[in-house]
C-alpha positions in Angstrom: -13.6 24.2 -27.2 -12.0 21.0 -28.5 -11.4 19.9 -25.0 -15.1 20.4 -24.1 -16.2 18.5 -27.2 -13.9 15.6 -26.3 -15.3 15.5 -22.7 -18.9 15.6 -24.0 -18.2 12.7 -26.4 -16.6 10.7 -23.6 -19.4 11.3 -21.2 -22.0 10.4 -23.9 -20.1 7.2 -24.6 -19.9 6.3 -20.9 -23.7 7.0 -20.6 -24.7 4.8 -23.5 -22.1 2.0 -23.6 -20.4 2.1 -20.2 -18.7 -1.3 -20.5 -17.1 -0.5 -23.8 -16.0 3.0 -22.7 -14.4 1.5 -19.6 -12.4 -0.9 -21.8 -11.2 1.9 -24.1 -10.1 4.6 -21.8 -11.1 4.3 -18.2 -8.1 3.5 -16.0 -7.8 3.5 -12.2 -5.4 6.0 -10.6 -1.9 4.8 -9.7 -3.0 5.3 -6.1 -6.6 4.1 -6.0 -8.2 5.6 -2.9 -11.3 4.1 -1.3 -13.4 4.9 1.8 -13.9 2.8 4.9 -15.4 2.9 8.3 -13.3 2.4 11.5 -14.5 2.2 15.1 -12.8 2.2 18.5 -12.7 3.4 22.1 -11.0 6.6 21.2 -10.3 8.7 18.1 -6.6 7.6 18.5 -7.3 3.8 18.6 -9.5 2.8 15.7 -9.7 -0.4 13.6 -11.8 -1.6 10.8 -15.4 -1.8 12.0 -16.9 -5.2 12.8 -19.7 -6.5 10.6 -18.6 -4.0 7.9 -17.2 -5.0 4.6 -14.6 -2.3 4.0 -14.2 -0.4 1.8 -17.8 0.9 2.0 -17.4 3.2 -1.0 -15.1 2.8 -4.1 -15.0 4.3 -7.5 -17.4 1.7 -8.7 -20.0 3.0 -6.2 -20.3 6.2 -8.2 -23.2 6.0 -10.7 -23.6 9.4 -12.3 -20.0 10.1 -13.5 -17.1 7.8 -14.4 -14.8 7.9 -11.3 -11.1 7.4 -10.9 -11.3 7.1 -7.1 -13.1 8.4 -4.0 -11.4 10.0 -1.1 -11.4 12.7 1.7 -14.7 11.7 3.4 -16.5 13.9 5.9 -19.6 12.9 7.8 -22.4 14.6 9.6 -25.6 13.4 11.2 -29.0 15.1 10.6 -32.2 13.7 11.8 -32.1 9.9 11.6 -29.5 9.7 8.9 -25.7 9.9 8.4 -24.5 12.0 5.4 -21.1 11.5 3.9 -19.5 14.0 1.5 -16.3 13.0 -0.3 -14.1 13.7 -3.3 -14.9 12.0 -6.6 -12.3 12.3 -9.3 -14.1 12.5 -12.6 -12.4 10.3 -15.2 -13.5 12.6 -18.0 -12.4 16.0 -16.7 -9.7 14.6 -14.3 -11.0 17.1 -11.7 -12.5 16.4 -8.3 -16.2 16.8 -7.6 -18.1 16.4 -4.4 -20.2 13.2 -4.0 -22.8 12.2 -1.4 -23.7 8.9 0.3 -26.3 8.2 2.9 -26.5 5.7 5.8 -29.0 4.8 8.5 -26.4 3.3 10.9 -23.1 4.7 9.7 -21.9 1.2 8.6 -23.7 0.5 5.3 -23.6 3.3 2.8 -25.6 4.0 -0.4 -24.2 6.4 -3.0 -26.6 9.2 -4.1 -25.1 11.7 -6.5 -22.6 14.5 -7.2 -23.8 17.5 -5.2 -21.1 20.1 -6.1 -18.9 20.6 -9.2 -17.0 23.6 -10.3 -14.8 24.5 -13.3 -11.8 23.8 -11.0 -10.8 20.8 -8.9 -12.7 20.2 -5.7 -11.8 17.9 -2.8 -11.7 17.7 1.0 -15.4 18.7 1.6 -15.1 19.8 5.2 -18.8 19.9 6.2 -20.1 21.3 9.5 -23.2 22.6 11.2 -23.4 26.1 12.7 -26.6 27.7 14.1 -28.9 25.1 12.5 -27.3 25.7 9.1 -25.0 23.4 7.1 -21.7 24.7 5.6 -18.9 23.3 3.6 -15.4 24.4 2.9 -14.1 22.2 0.1 -10.5 22.5 -1.1 -10.7 24.4 -4.4 -7.4 23.6 -6.1 -6.3 26.7 -8.0 -9.8 28.0 -7.6 -8.9 31.4 -6.1 -8.6 30.9 -2.4 -10.7 29.4 0.4 -14.5 29.5 -0.3 -17.4 29.0 2.1 -20.5 27.2 0.8 -23.9 27.0 2.4 -26.6 24.5 1.8 -29.9 25.9 0.7 -31.5 22.5 0.5 -29.4 20.0 2.6 -27.8 17.8 1.5 -28.0 18.3 -2.3 -27.9 22.0 -3.0 -24.8 24.1 -2.2 -24.0 27.7 -3.0 -20.8 29.7 -2.6 -21.5 32.6 -0.2 -18.1 34.0 0.8 -14.4 33.9 0.1 -12.5 33.5 3.4 -8.9 33.6 2.1 -7.5 34.8 -1.2 -4.5 33.2 -2.7 -3.1 30.7 -5.1 -2.8 27.5 -3.1 -4.6 26.5 0.1 -5.2 22.8 0.5 -7.0 20.6 3.1 -8.6 23.6 4.8 -9.7 22.6 8.3 -12.0 24.9 10.2 -13.1 24.8 13.9 -14.6 27.0 16.5 -12.9 27.3 19.9 -13.3 29.7 22.7 -15.7 31.9 20.8 -13.3 32.2 17.8 -13.1 30.7 14.4 -9.8 29.1 13.4 -8.6 27.7 10.1 -5.6 25.4 9.5 -4.3 24.9 6.0 -1.4 23.8 3.9 -0.2 26.8 2.0 3.0 25.2 0.6 4.0 25.6 -3.0 3.7 21.9 -3.8 2.5 18.6 -2.4 5.8 17.4 -1.0 6.6 20.8 0.6 3.7 21.4 2.9 3.5 24.6 5.0 1.1 24.7 7.9 -0.5 28.1 8.4 -3.2 29.4 10.8 -5.9 32.0 10.3 -8.6 33.3 12.7 -11.8 35.3 12.7 -14.6 36.4 15.0 -17.3 35.7 12.5 -17.6 32.8 10.1 -17.6 34.9 7.0 -14.7 37.0 8.2 -12.8 39.1 8.0 -10.0 36.5 8.5 -6.6 37.4 9.8 -3.2 35.7 9.5 -1.7 34.4 12.7 1.5 36.2 13.7 3.3 32.8 14.2 2.9 31.8 10.6 4.2 29.6 9.3 3.4 27.3 12.2 5.3 24.4 10.6 7.4 24.0 7.4 10.1 21.8 6.0 8.6 18.7 7.6 6.5 16.8 5.1 5.5 14.2 7.7 3.3 16.4 9.9 2.5 19.7 8.2 -0.5 18.9 6.0 -4.0 18.6 7.6 -5.8 15.3 7.2 -9.3 15.5 8.6 -11.7 17.2 11.0 -10.3 19.1 14.0 -11.8 17.7 17.3 -12.4 19.5 20.5 -11.6 16.9 23.2 -11.3 17.7 26.9 -11.4 21.4 25.9 -8.3 21.0 23.7 -8.3 21.1 19.9 -6.9 18.0 18.2 -5.6 18.2 14.7 -4.7 15.3 12.4 -1.8 15.5 10.0 -0.9 13.3 7.1 2.5 12.2 5.9 3.2 13.1 2.3 6.8 11.9 1.9 8.2 9.8 0.3 4.7 8.6 -0.6 1.7 10.9 -0.6 -0.9 10.1 2.1 0.8 7.1 3.7 -0.1 7.7 7.4 -1.9 10.0 9.9 -0.7 11.4 13.2 -2.5 13.3 15.9 -1.5 16.5 17.7 -3.0 18.2 20.7 -3.1 22.0 20.5 -2.1 22.9 24.0 -2.3 26.7 23.5 -4.0 28.7 20.8 -4.7 32.5 20.9 -4.5 35.3 18.4 -0.9 35.7 19.4 0.4 32.2 20.4 0.3 28.6 19.2 1.7 25.5 20.7 1.1 21.8 20.0 2.4 18.4 21.0 2.1 15.0 19.3 -0.2 12.5 20.9 1.7 9.3 21.4 4.5 7.9 19.3 2.5 5.7 17.0 0.4 6.8 14.0 -3.4 6.9 14.3 -3.7 5.4 10.8 -1.3 3.6 8.5 -1.3 1.0 5.8 -3.5 -2.0 6.5 -3.5 -5.7 5.7 -6.4 -5.4 3.3 -6.0 -4.8 -0.4 -7.9 -1.5 -0.4 -5.6 0.2 2.1 -2.4 -1.7 1.6 -0.5 1.4 0.3 -1.4 3.8 3.1 -4.1 5.9 4.7 -4.3 9.7 4.7 -7.6 11.0 6.1 -9.9 10.7 9.2 -13.2 12.2 10.4 -14.0 10.8 13.9 -17.4 11.2 15.6 -18.3 10.4 19.2 -21.4 8.0 19.4 -24.0 8.1 22.2 -22.6 4.8 23.7 -19.2 6.5 24.3 -17.4 4.8 21.4 -16.0 6.4 18.3 -16.8 6.0 14.6 -14.7 7.5 11.8 -14.9 7.6 8.1 -11.4 7.1 6.7 -9.7 6.6 3.3 -6.9 4.4 2.2 -5.2 3.5 -1.1 -3.6 0.6 -2.9 -1.0 0.7 -5.6 -1.7 -0.9 -8.9 0.7 -3.6 -10.0 2.3 -1.4 -12.7 3.3 1.2 -10.0 4.1 -1.0 -7.0 6.5 -3.2 -9.1 8.7 -0.2 -9.9 
């Protein structure tokens, strides 16, 4: 009860005197994540988009809650607009919530509002369209497994309709449909620096879901086990992206082609020797980059929403 009262007072103070409340208790995260837009000739060769002032979204873009940072962006196009869903870490509750931004061209974005909040932490809002309906599988840290949400009024109203997996820790859950089967890759490791890649499959979106017999697919390799964005189907092969979490969380992103995937087998190979994303020369992503959601455009080029972080002086000087 005391915690809720304290949170209420902080939120009321932020609403009424935001500048004063920011001076008193609002602090950026040690790793302050922001969101940018990259473009290129392939999803493996992307650079900061021309005529875009990256980052396109920061914690200061959020207007309805005080934000520590924004991260884990996923996009979809509906009608004439692009919609981006992303994690917003609420400074008051220190839990992630799901925010929304809208764009006409995918380059300039306008923040809208928080569209999903739960009593537990939310992040990684993997949004996708299936049979003319929109779904989302956000990471629900310590929220009791992997939950499927459906939009009753896209893009602002979301309801939980099913629990796909039950368990204590599933993070960065990445779902895709391939050869008439649903697949879900997730990090089910006990902690951040010890990721364990596991695979599940189902014939129907809502399940039942089954564990792959080759689980765990990968473990004891913190550089490539944890998912880091949307799984693509490219030339009839799934492409998964993986983030490096050691020694620094979220420092770079690699790509892997899944050369074989059935209910009994799994095989993948890394694409190239270089990372798809790594730390940049700009201040906002000078620490590293850890997430990508690429989309093929009608002109044959690619556009991706990405995130990156910078260390604050008190951290990077250590």
